[in-house]
C-alpha positions as CSV (number, residue, x, y, z in Angstrom):
1,M,14.3,4.6,5.2
2,L,15.1,4.7,8.9
3,T,14.1,2.2,11.5
4,M,11.3,3.7,13.6
5,D,8.0,3.0,15.1
6,Y,5.2,2.9,12.6
7,R,1.5,3.6,13.2
8,Y,-1.2,1.6,11.2
9,V,-3.7,4.1,9.7
10,D,-5.8,2.5,7.0
11,N,-6.3,-0.3,4.5
12,L,-5.7,0.4,0.8
13,S,-6.5,-1.6,-2.3
14,A,-3.7,-2.0,-4.8
15,D,-5.1,0.9,-7.0
16,Q,-5.0,3.3,-4.0
17,V,-1.3,2.7,-3.1
18,M,1.0,5.6,-4.2
19,E,4.7,5.9,-4.5
20,N,6.5,6.6,-1.2
21,D,3.6,5.0,0.8
22,L,4.7,2.7,3.7
23,V,2.7,-0.5,3.4
24,Q,2.9,-4.0,4.8
25,I,4.0,-6.7,2.3
26,A,4.7,-10.3,3.5
27,G,4.7,-9.1,7.2
28,E,7.3,-6.4,6.6
29,I,6.7,-2.6,6.3
30,V,8.2,-1.4,3.1
31,Q,8.4,1.9,1.1
32,I,6.8,1.8,-2.4
33,I,9.4,3.1,-4.9
34,E,7.6,2.6,-8.2
35,I,4.2,1.4,-9.4
36,Q,3.4,0.0,-12.9
37,S,-0.1,-0.8,-14.0
38,T,-0.5,-4.1,-15.9
39,K,-3.5,-5.9,-17.5
40,N,-4.0,-8.0,-14.4
41,G,-3.0,-5.7,-11.6
42,Y,0.1,-3.8,-10.6
43,I,3.8,-4.3,-10.3
44,F,5.3,-2.7,-7.2
45,T,9.0,-1.9,-6.7
46,Y,9.6,-1.5,-3.0
47,Q,12.4,-1.4,-0.5
48,N,12.6,-2.5,3.1
49,E,14.3,-0.8,6.1
50,F,17.7,-2.2,5.0
51,G,17.5,-0.7,1.5
52,E,16.9,-4.0,-0.1
53,K,14.7,-3.6,-3.2
54,E,12.2,-6.1,-4.5
55,V,9.7,-6.3,-7.3
56,D,6.4,-8.1,-7.0
57,E,3.1,-8.2,-8.9
58,F,-0.3,-7.8,-7.2
59,S,-3.9,-8.3,-8.4
60,D,-6.5,-5.5,-8.0
61,D,-8.2,-7.2,-5.1
62,V,-5.1,-7.3,-2.7
63,I,-5.5,-5.1,0.4
64,F,-2.5,-3.4,2.0
65,K,-2.1,-2.0,5.5
66,L,-0.9,1.7,5.3
67,F,1.5,3.0,7.9
68,V,2.9,6.4,8.8
């Protein structure tokens, strides 16, 4: 993922996020790599602009900012 200017376009709930979406997590715009559904929400694997990957779990009611 290259460093560039991003434009905020919408809010998405956790169940609306798709792989390859650019969303804001913990104040950082990241690319979603993989999504796994769990009993209590979703597990997202994502990477930041430096290629660092992280895995985190989110409940159904979390709202994410979508960027393009």
